[in-house]
Each structure stands twice: as C-alpha cells, then as structure tokens.
C-alpha positions in Angstrom: 6.9 -20.3 -24.2 8.2 -22.9 -26.6 11.9 -23.8 -25.9 13.5 -22.9 -29.9 17.2 -23.1 -30.5 16.7 -19.4 -31.2 15.5 -18.2 -27.4 18.7 -20.2 -26.0 21.0 -18.1 -28.3 19.1 -14.7 -27.7 18.7 -14.8 -24.1 22.3 -16.4 -24.0 23.2 -13.5 -26.2 21.5 -11.0 -23.1 23.5 -12.8 -20.6 27.1 -12.7 -22.2 26.6 -9.0 -23.1 25.3 -7.8 -19.0 28.8 -10.4 -18.1 30.3 -8.8 -20.5 29.5 -4.8 -18.8 29.4 -6.3 -15.2 33.0 -7.1 -15.9 34.1 -4.5 -17.4 32.1 -2.2 -14.8 33.8 -4.5 -11.8 36.9 -3.6 -13.5 36.8 0.3 -13.6 35.2 0.2 -10.5 38.3 -1.3 -8.7 40.1 2.4 -9.1 37.3 4.5 -9.0 35.0 4.8 -6.1 32.6 6.6 -8.5 30.3 3.5 -9.2 29.0 1.6 -6.2 26.5 -1.6 -6.1 24.0 -3.6 -3.5 21.7 -6.2 -4.2 18.7 -8.0 -3.4 18.5 -11.2 -3.7 15.7 -14.2 -3.0 14.8 -17.5 -3.5 11.5 -18.7 -2.6 9.6 -21.6 -2.8 6.0 -22.9 -2.3 4.0 -25.7 -2.0 0.1 -25.4 -1.4 -2.0 -28.7 -0.8 -6.1 -27.4 -0.7 -8.8 -28.8 1.2 -10.5 -32.6 0.4 -13.6 -30.8 -0.4 -12.1 -29.8 -3.7 -12.3 -32.1 -7.3 -11.2 -28.8 -9.2 -7.6 -28.5 -8.7 -4.9 -30.4 -8.4 -4.2 -31.4 -4.5 -1.2 -29.8 -4.7 0.7 -26.6 -6.6 4.4 -26.1 -6.0 5.7 -22.8 -7.6 8.5 -21.0 -6.9 11.4 -18.9 -8.2 15.1 -17.4 -7.8 16.1 -14.2 -8.7 18.3 -11.6 -7.8 18.5 -7.3 -8.7 21.8 -5.6 -8.7 22.1 -2.3 -8.7 24.6 -0.3 -9.9 25.2 3.2 -8.9 27.4 5.7 -10.9 28.5 9.1 -9.6 30.3 10.7 -12.8 30.9 13.6 -11.2 30.0 15.0 -7.8 26.6 16.2 -8.5 25.1 13.7 -10.9 24.2 10.2 -10.3 22.7 7.4 -12.0 21.0 4.1 -10.4 19.9 0.9 -12.9 18.6 -2.1 -10.9 19.1 -5.5 -13.3 17.4 -8.0 -12.5 18.0 -11.8 -13.3 15.0 -14.2 -12.9 14.7 -18.0 -13.0 11.6 -19.7 -12.1 12.5 -23.3 -10.3 11.3 -26.0 -12.2 12.5 -24.1 -16.2 15.0 -25.3 -17.7 17.0 -24.4 -20.8 16.1 -21.0 -20.2 12.2 -21.9 -19.2 10.7 -19.4 -17.2 14.0 -17.5 -17.0 13.8 -13.1 -17.3 16.4 -10.2 -17.5 15.1 -7.6 -17.9 15.7 -3.5 -16.5 13.7 -3.2 -13.4 14.9 0.7 -12.8 16.6 3.4 -13.7 17.3 7.0 -12.5 19.1 9.8 -13.4 19.1 12.9 -10.5 22.1 15.8 -9.6 22.1 19.2 -8.8 22.5 22.0 -11.1 24.1 24.7 -9.1 23.9 25.1 -5.3 19.9 24.8 -5.0 18.5 22.9 -8.0 17.9 19.2 -7.6 16.4 16.8 -10.4 15.5 13.5 -10.7 14.3 11.7 -14.5 13.1 8.3 -14.4 12.1 6.2 -12.0 10.9 8.3 -8.4 8.1 8.3 -5.6 5.9 10.3 -5.1 4.4 11.4 -2.1 2.2 13.9 -0.4 -0.3 14.8 1.9 -3.3 12.2 2.8 -5.6 13.9 0.4 -3.8 14.4 -3.2 -0.5 12.0 -3.1 -1.3 9.3 -0.9 -0.8 4.5 -1.4 -2.8 4.2 0.6 -1.9 0.9 3.4 -3.4 -2.7 2.3 -6.0 -3.8 4.4 -6.4 -7.0 6.3 -3.3 -5.2 8.6 -3.5 -4.1 12.3 -0.1 -4.1 13.8 0.5 -8.1 12.8 3.1 -10.7 14.0 6.9 -10.5 12.1 5.9 -13.5 10.2 3.1 -12.0 8.4 5.3 -8.3 8.1 8.3 -9.6 6.8 7.2 -11.2 4.3 4.9 -8.7 3.1 7.7 -6.1 3.4 10.4 -8.3 1.1 7.8 -10.2 -1.3 4.8 -8.7 -1.3 5.2 -5.0 -0.9 8.5 -4.9 -2.8 7.1 -6.7 -6.5 4.6 -4.1 -5.8 6.9 -1.6 -6.1 5.1 0.1 -2.6 8.1 -0.5 -0.2 8.6 3.0 -0.2 5.8 3.6 2.9 2.3 6.0 1.1 4.0 6.8 -1.8 3.6 6.3 -5.6 5.8 4.2 -7.8 5.9 6.6 -11.0 8.4 7.2 -14.3 8.7 10.6 -15.3 10.6 13.7 -13.8 11.1 16.0 -10.7 12.5 18.4 -9.2 12.9 20.9 -6.0 14.9 23.5 -4.5 15.0 25.4 -1.6 16.0 29.5 -0.1 16.6 30.4 2.9 15.6 34.1 4.1 17.6 36.5 6.7 15.4 38.7 9.2 12.4 37.4 7.5 9.4 36.5 9.1 9.9 33.1 6.6 12.6 31.0 7.2 13.1 28.5 4.8 11.0 28.0 1.5 10.9 25.1 -0.5 9.1 24.0 -3.5 8.8 20.6 -5.4 7.6 19.4 -8.6 6.9 16.7 -11.2 5.5 15.9 -14.3 5.0 12.4 -14.6 2.9 9.7 -17.5 0.7 7.9 -16.4 0.1 3.8 -16.4 -1.3 3.1 -20.0 -5.1 2.0 -19.6 -6.3 2.0 -15.3 -9.1 0.3 -14.2 -12.0 -0.3 -16.3 -11.0 2.0 -18.4 -12.3 3.3 -21.1 -9.6 5.8 -23.0 -7.0 4.6 -25.5 -5.4 8.3 -24.2 -2.5 9.4 -23.0 -3.0 9.9 -18.9 -0.6 11.9 -16.9 -0.2 13.6 -13.3 1.2 16.7 -12.8 2.2 18.9 -9.9 4.3 20.3 -6.3 4.3 21.1 -3.7 5.0 24.6 -1.9 6.9 24.6 1.5 6.8 27.6 4.2 8.6 27.0 7.5 8.8 30.1 9.9 11.5 28.7 13.6 10.5 25.5 14.7 6.6 26.9 15.4 4.5 26.5 11.9 4.8 25.5 8.4 2.4 26.0 6.0 2.0 24.0 2.7 0.7 24.0 -0.8 -0.4 21.4 -2.3 -1.5 20.5 -6.3 -2.3 17.9 -8.3 -3.6 16.6 -11.6 -4.7 13.7 -13.6 -5.8 14.8 -17.0 -6.2 13.0 -20.0 -4.1 14.5 -23.3 -6.9 13.5 -26.1 -5.6 14.2 -28.8 -2.9 11.6 -28.3 -5.6 9.3 -29.4 -7.1 10.9 -32.1 -10.2 11.7 -30.2 -11.6 15.9 -28.4 -13.2 14.2 -25.3 -10.2 14.4 -22.3 -10.1 14.1 -18.4 -8.7 15.9 -15.7 -9.1 15.5 -12.2 -7.6 18.8 -10.3 -6.6 18.3 -6.9 -5.4 21.9 -4.4 -4.6 21.7 -0.6 -3.6 24.2 2.3 -2.0 22.5 4.9 -0.9 24.0 8.7 0.8 22.2 11.2 1.4 25.3 14.4 3.0 24.5 17.4 1.2 26.8 20.4 3.8 25.2 23.1 6.4 23.0 23.5 8.4 22.7 27.3 9.7 19.8 29.2 6.6 18.2 30.1 4.0 18.6 27.1 4.0 20.3 23.9 0.6 21.4 21.8 -0.2 21.3 18.4 -2.6 22.2 15.5 -2.7 20.4 12.4 -4.5 20.7 9.9 -6.1 20.4 6.2 -8.2 22.0 3.7 -8.6 21.4 0.1 -10.9 22.2 -3.3 -11.4 19.4 -6.0 -12.8 18.7 -9.6 -13.7 16.5 -11.7 -13.7 17.9 -15.7 -15.0 16.4 -18.5 -14.3 18.2 -21.5 -15.8 17.4 -24.3 -18.7 15.1 -23.6 -21.9 15.9 -24.0 -24.3 16.3 -21.0 -21.3 16.1 -18.4 -20.7 18.9 -16.1 -17.3 18.4 -13.6 -17.8 17.8 -10.4 -17.1 19.7 -7.6 -15.8 19.1 -4.0 -14.2 20.3 -0.5 -13.0 18.6 2.0 -11.4 19.9 5.2 -9.5 18.1 8.4 -8.3 19.2 11.7 -7.0 18.3 14.9 -5.1 18.8 18.1 -2.4 16.9 19.5 -1.2 16.9 23.1 2.2 15.1 24.3 2.8 14.5 27.8 6.5 13.6 27.8 6.9 11.9 31.3 4.1 9.7 30.7 5.3 9.0 27.0 1.7 10.1 25.6 0.7 11.2 22.9 -3.2 12.1 22.2 -4.9 13.5 19.3 -8.2 14.5 19.0 -9.7 15.9 14.8 -12.8 16.4 12.9 -13.2 15.7 9.1 -15.6 16.0 6.1 -14.9 14.8 2.7 -17.9 16.2 0.7 -19.6 13.3 -1.2 -18.3 14.9 -4.8 -14.5 14.8 -3.1 -12.7 13.1 -6.0 -8.6 12.9 -5.7 -7.7 10.6 -8.0 -3.8 9.5 -6.3 -5.2 9.5 -3.2 -8.6 7.2 -3.8 -6.4 4.6 -6.2 -6.4 1.1 -4.7 -3.6 -0.1 -3.5 -5.3 -3.3 -3.4 -7.4 -4.0 -6.4 -11.2 -6.3 -5.4 -11.4 -6.9 -8.5 -8.8 -9.1 -9.3 -8.4 -12.8 -8.6 -5.9 -14.8 -6.9 -3.2 -16.4 -8.5 -3.6 -19.2 -5.6 -6.3 -21.5 -6.5 -8.5 -19.1 -8.3 -11.5 -21.1 -8.3 -12.4 -24.2 -6.6 -15.6 -27.1 -5.9 -16.7 -29.3 -7.4 -19.1 -28.4 -10.5 -17.2 -27.7 -13.4 -20.1 -26.0 -15.3 -20.9 -24.0 -11.8 -16.8 -22.8 -10.1 -16.2 -20.5 -7.2 -14.2 -17.8 -7.9 -11.9 -16.6 -5.3 -11.6 -13.6 -4.1 -9.2 -11.7 -2.5 -9.2 -12.6 1.7 -6.7 -11.9 4.1 -4.1 -15.3 2.8 -3.8 -13.2 -0.3 -3.3 -9.8 1.2 -0.4 -10.6 2.5 1.6 -13.4 0.1 -0.7 -12.4 -3.2 1.5 -9.9 -5.9 -1.4 -10.8 -8.4 -4.5 -8.8 -6.2 -1.8 -5.1 -6.1 -2.3 -2.6 -8.0 0.5 0.0 -9.5 -2.5 2.3 -11.0 -3.3 5.7 -10.3 -6.8 5.1 -11.6 -9.9 8.8 -11.8 -12.7 5.7 -11.0 -13.6 5.0 -7.0 -12.4 1.3 -7.4 -13.8 -2.0 -5.1 -13.6 -2.5 -2.0 -14.3 -5.4 1.0 -16.4 -3.6 3.4 -16.0 -6.3 5.8 -12.2 -5.4 5.7 -13.4 -1.7 5.9 -16.4 0.0 5.4 -16.0 3.4 6.6 -12.7 4.7 5.1 -11.5 2.5 1.8 -10.1 4.6 -0.2 -8.6 6.5 3.5 -8.6 9.7 4.3 -9.5 11.1 0.8 -13.0 9.2 1.0 -15.3 10.8 -0.4 -19.1 11.5 1.6 -17.8 11.0 5.1 -17.7 13.5 8.2 -16.2 12.7 11.9 -14.3 12.7 14.7 -11.4 11.2 15.7 -9.8 9.7 19.2 -6.3 9.0 19.0 -3.8 7.6 22.0 0.0 6.6 21.4 2.6 5.2 23.8 6.0 4.2 23.7 8.1 4.3 27.7 11.5 5.3 27.4 13.4 1.8 27.6 10.5 0.1 24.6 8.4 -2.4 26.5 6.1 -1.8 25.2 4.5 0.6 22.7 1.6 1.1 22.5 -1.9 2.2 19.9 -5.5 2.6 20.2 -8.2 4.7 18.4 -11.7 5.2 17.7 -13.3 6.7 15.5 -17.2 7.5 15.0 -18.1 8.5 11.0 -21.0 9.5 9.3 -21.9 10.0 5.6 -22.5 13.7 4.8 -25.6 12.8 2.5 -27.7 9.6 2.5 -26.5 7.4 -0.5 -29.5 5.2 -1.9 -31.9 6.8 1.0 -32.9 9.6 2.8 -30.9 7.9 6.0 -27.6 8.4 6.3 -25.0 5.4 7.4 -22.9 5.7 10.6 -19.7 4.2 11.3 -18.0 3.6 14.6 -14.4 1.8 14.3 -12.3 0.4 17.4 -8.7 -0.6 16.6 -5.9 -1.6 18.4 -2.5 -2.5 18.8 0.7 -3.1 21.7 4.5 -4.8 21.0 5.4 -6.3 24.6 9.4 -6.6 24.8 9.2 -9.7 27.0 12.3 -9.8 27.2 13.1 -6.6 28.4 10.7 -6.7 31.2 12.8 -9.8 32.6 15.8 -9.1 31.8 16.6 -11.8 29.5 19.2 -11.8 26.9 17.3 -13.1 24.0 14.5 -11.3 21.6 10.7 -12.9 24.0 8.4 -10.1 21.8 4.6 -10.6 21.5 2.4 -8.6 19.1 -1.4 -7.7 19.1 -3.9 -6.0 16.9 -7.1 -5.6 16.8 -9.8 -4.0 14.8 -13.5 -3.7 14.9 -16.3 -2.1 12.8 -19.6 -1.9 12.5 -22.2 0.4 9.8 -25.8 0.8 10.6 -28.5 2.7 9.0 -32.0 3.1 9.9 -34.5 3.9 8.0 -37.5 1.6 6.0 -36.9 -2.1 6.8 -35.8 -2.8 3.5 -33.3 0.0 3.8 -31.6 -0.5 7.2 -28.3 -1.5 7.3 -26.0 -3.2 10.1 -22.5 -4.6 9.3 -20.7 -6.0 11.9 -16.6 -6.9 11.4 -13.3 -8.3 13.7 -10.2 -8.3 12.8 -7.4 -9.4 15.1 -4.2 -10.2 14.6 -1.0 -11.7 17.3 2.2 -12.7 16.8 4.8 -13.8 18.4 9.2 -13.6 18.3 10.9 -16.2 20.4 14.8 -16.0 20.1 15.4 -20.3 21.0 19.0 -19.7 20.4 21.9 -17.0 18.8 20.3 -15.3 15.1 17.2 -18.4 15.7 13.7 -17.1 15.8 10.9 -18.8 16.6 8.0 -16.9 14.1 4.3 -17.7 15.2 1.5 -15.5 14.3 -2.1 -16.1 13.4 -5.0 -13.3 11.9 -9.2 -13.8 12.2 -11.5 -12.0 10.4 -15.0 -12.1 11.4 -18.0 -10.4 9.8 -21.4 -10.2 9.9 -24.8 -8.9 9.3 -25.7 -6.8 4.9 -25.2 -4.1 3.1 -25.3 -2.1 0.4 -22.6 -1.4 -2.3 -23.0 2.0 -5.0 -22.1 0.7 -8.4 -20.2 3.6 -10.4 -20.0 4.3 -13.9 -17.0 5.3 -14.8 -17.7 9.0 -14.8 -18.2 7.5 -11.1 -22.1 8.3 -10.8 -24.0 5.7 -8.4 -25.9 4.4 -11.0 -27.2 1.0 -8.8 -27.2 -0.3 -5.4 -26.1 -4.4 -4.7 -27.1 -5.8 -2.1 -24.9 -8.1 0.6 -27.9 -9.1 2.3 -26.7 -12.3 4.6 -22.3 -12.3 5.0 -21.8 -14.4 7.9 -17.5 -15.4 6.5 -15.4 -16.4 9.1 -11.3 -16.3 7.6 -8.5 -18.1 9.8 -4.7 -17.4 8.9 -1.9 -19.4 11.0 1.3 -19.8 10.8 4.6 -21.3 12.3 7.8 -21.3 11.7 11.7 -20.6 11.9 14.1 -17.4 11.0 17.6 -17.5 11.2 19.3 -14.6 11.0 22.7 -14.4 9.4 22.6 -10.3 9.3 20.1 -7.9 9.5 19.1 -7.8 6.3 19.8 -11.6 5.5 17.7 -14.7 6.6 16.0 -17.9 5.5 12.6 -18.7 7.0 11.0 -22.1 6.6 7.0 -22.3 7.6 3.5 -23.7 7.6 0.9 -21.5 6.4 -2.6 -23.0 7.4 -6.1 -21.1 5.9 -9.7 -21.7 5.8 -12.4 -19.8 4.9 -16.4 -20.7 6.0 -19.3 -19.1 4.6 -22.3 -18.8 7.5 -24.7 -19.3 4.6 -23.6 -21.1 1.8 -21.2 -24.3 2.4 -20.4 -25.2 -1.6 -18.4 -22.0 -1.0 -16.1 -23.1 2.1 -12.3 -24.0 1.7 -9.0 -23.9 2.8 -5.6 -25.0 2.0 -1.7 -25.5 3.5 1.0 -23.9 1.9 4.5 -24.7 2.9 7.5 -22.0 1.9 11.0 -21.7 2.1 12.7 -18.3 1.6 16.3 -17.3 1.6 15.6 -13.5 1.1 19.7 -11.2 1.4 19.8 -6.9 1.3 23.0 -5.4 0.8 
C-alpha cells in the first residue's frame, strides 16, 4: 500500500464516522436497554526463525497485529434483533494507517413473525447431517493439548469463521417454525429452510455463473422415543447469470432416524441411522450424463449408566458416485501454500514448496477454506486416507466401533474408536483398498485424584491408519501413518498455567491418489511410491487467565520436517509468540 495524504484522510474520515456513531449509540444505550455491546480483542506477535539449512529466506520473520471486533446488538422491539460486528485492525509495525483496516465483519437481522415463524437474513451458520450439510473438522488433531487447542479455537478457527462446531458460515436467508400436536402420534414438527449465495468462483472452478445453495429439513418428534428427520439440500448454478446455458446442480436427500428402544436407570439402548440419495446433474453439457449415488448408515448405542460407558457399533455404505458438496468440501485446502516460509532450500532456480503440515493446521489461516464446492478437493493421505471427506467420503463401506467413558467426578474422560473400511469398487485396479483406523484419546485430571486445588491435566491422543491393496506388484499399496498428541496443563500459581504440548506424525509406504477433472471423473492416478515423512511439533509456554474468556500467553514452538527419501527437503523452524485474547 502506498501511503498518501488521500489514504490518511479517507481512513481518518471512516474512523471519525465510526467513532461518532458509537458515541451516538452509546448515549442512546444509556437510557435504553435495547442496545447491547460485546467485543472480541486480540493482540498477537509472532517471530519465526528458519533453520540453518535454508538460504532462500531471511533468517527471521516477524509479524503481528492488534484487532478489536466490536459487536453491536440492537433490539428495536421484542421480535427483532440486529447484530453487527465491526472490525478494527492494525498490523504491528504499520505507521500512518499502513496495514490498518476498518470493515464490517458480520451483519444479520433476525426476528419473529407471529408466534411461530422466525427468520434470519444476512450472515448465518448452517449445519445439517454429516451427509448433507456439514463442515468436517480439520486433520492433524487427536485430543490435542490446551496449548494448541486454545490457539486453534481463538485464532485459526475464529479467523476462518469456522468456530461454530461443524457449521458452514454462509450469507443468505433462513427461516423456521414449529408446531405442537395434541392427541396425535406425533408430538411436534419443526421445519427449517434456507437459501444462500455461495462464495464466488470456488476450488478450481471455471464457471463464472452464480452459485447458490437451498434446502431445509423437517423434524418429527414422537414422545421421547423417536425422532425422524428429512433433509434436502441443493447446490446449483444459474447459468443465465453468466450468459451461458450450461449449469451444474447437486441435489441431496436423506432421512434420519433416532429411535430409543428402552431407557431406564441402568441402561439405555438406541438405534440411529441415515440413508439418502444424491445426483450430480450437468445441464447443457454435451455427453455429460448425471451421476447418481446413494448411502446408508446404521448404528446401535448401548449406555451402561452405572459404569459411565457408551458403546456404539455401526455399519456404513457410501456409493462411488455419491456427491454432496456441502458435506464433502474440506475445511482445509491442501492445494494452498502456507504463509510461513512458503518456499525453502538452497537453489533459487529449484526451490522446495511447503505443503500444509501439522504446524500449519494449528496456526495458519492461509491453508483453510471457506468455500463449498462441487469438486472433490485435494487431501493429504498421511493425515487421513480412509475418510478424507468425512462420513460422506465416496466409495467406502465398513464397520465402526466406539467406546466412550466419563466418570461422574470427571477425573478421566476417554474415547476409543476402531474402524475397518474397504472401497466399494476398486479404483485403478480390480483389487479394493482396505483401511484400518484405530483412535484413542484420554484426559486425566490428576488434581482430582490427589485432592489438589490447582489444575494438573494431562491429555493424550493417538491415531493409527493402515491402507492396503494386494494384487499386481505394480498396483499394491501399503501406507501406514501414526499421529500422536500429548499435552500438559499445570496451574503453577493462582491463574498462571504452565502449558506444554507436542505432536508427532510418522508416515511411510506408498499410495496411488486419484486425479479428477471438474466433473469428478477420475482421469489418472498419481503415484507416491516412497513416502517416508516425520513431522514433530513441540511447544511450551505460560498462560495467565484474567477471567474465563480473557488471557495472555507466551509460547515457544519448535517444528521439524524430515523426508527420509530426500534430505534436501528437510527443514525446521522455531516460532516465539505472545498473544493477548479477550472476549466479553
């Protein structure tokens, strides 16, 4: 940005207008409880030093920012709410408004029409089932330590607008209403509907046409035993918006059932399931037939209440031609280049390009994605090869077992999961790949065991995955990967915590990955014949808690990447950071 008097004057005018507006609203709010304020603030400074094995970058990169997201909530009447979030940001090291920004981050209006009909217009968060509309969690995390989970929640997910669980942030309109019934087998019915404009373009999109998403769900409840949910979503282009006759649409329909067979003081037994159908329709494309696919999933859940144990056993099948854009779009775009040292090495004519690692998945917003797209996105098989698109991953079938434990005093919380999946049909071979996945995680609240008033919490997590395929020696696959998460949270003195965490990723073997065109046709396979990767992230720091939602932390992170087949691709760096986080 070139700093000129015009830039300064323009920014100054905006700041003055905002300041006057806030004063006016504040004065109004003093005598009127219809206006409320909230704010999120952050100050972050990071200094990253690359290892001595690199000559293409400066040895040290420093960056930081200070920002405040001011939320203004206005209730002009009992039935209407207006929410606006105004962001004021300044990069550390910027002078005379260089690197400063003033923008409207979010805005919505919601309200109630009559007694039952509610609506929301503007920014909204949407989530349905894992097969229809669902923002799957990012890879690289298995019950990670607080030093990583705090940063992921308060920075990475917050900046990516993915801090509302598995909801997608969208812009458009949504509505819902509920009805209650008397003397009927159905106790209540809720209807939800939405219509949103998808973000322009998209991952590898070549269509300039406007892209929309519409759908909804109907939920029927019968006593406390049964819940039946019908879902429908459709991602579609309007070709006329770009003066073209061709357009893609992706309607998906599903039916969910949650039925409790019994529930008493000792045990509870439930059946849950979902089944559905999808289409990928190419209107106006010559020689392009639609792709039709289906899926089905069922599971039983047994809750042993005195033992605090919950057992789940299930089976799932997803057709090779099943496509569901809002469930298969990834939270992480592995085609993006990390912002921290994107290239490295010693040869300026042949540099190494970094790909997203376990370090970037925790800390770099540049590798994250906010778009729902119709094409299956790239993924990293060393992080998740069995279900890279969540439950909706096409061409999968198999069984899943899960055990959860949480004692009444919450001294131990543990989860163990095992899955055995296969391809429904072979891809690039008559043989089918098999996938074995083992996961376990546990939190140990040590202070509760020894009666200590200050917190001592140990977190552990591990994920092991094996992919195999037999047959012709030129087609065989054998890929193993192990991800380990460890963390420690120790309250040294009142409100001052020592936080320590580490992540290890080890992957070795070989794999063949499908290359798809924009219609999701497999056109080729890329071979990764000699995978031998080790990634290590270690971190330690101090965290002082001013309140439940406000803290300051000082941390040091060390990351190393080792390629067993090419030492020229090895690198390491160290990052020191200070972050103040406030939410009120």
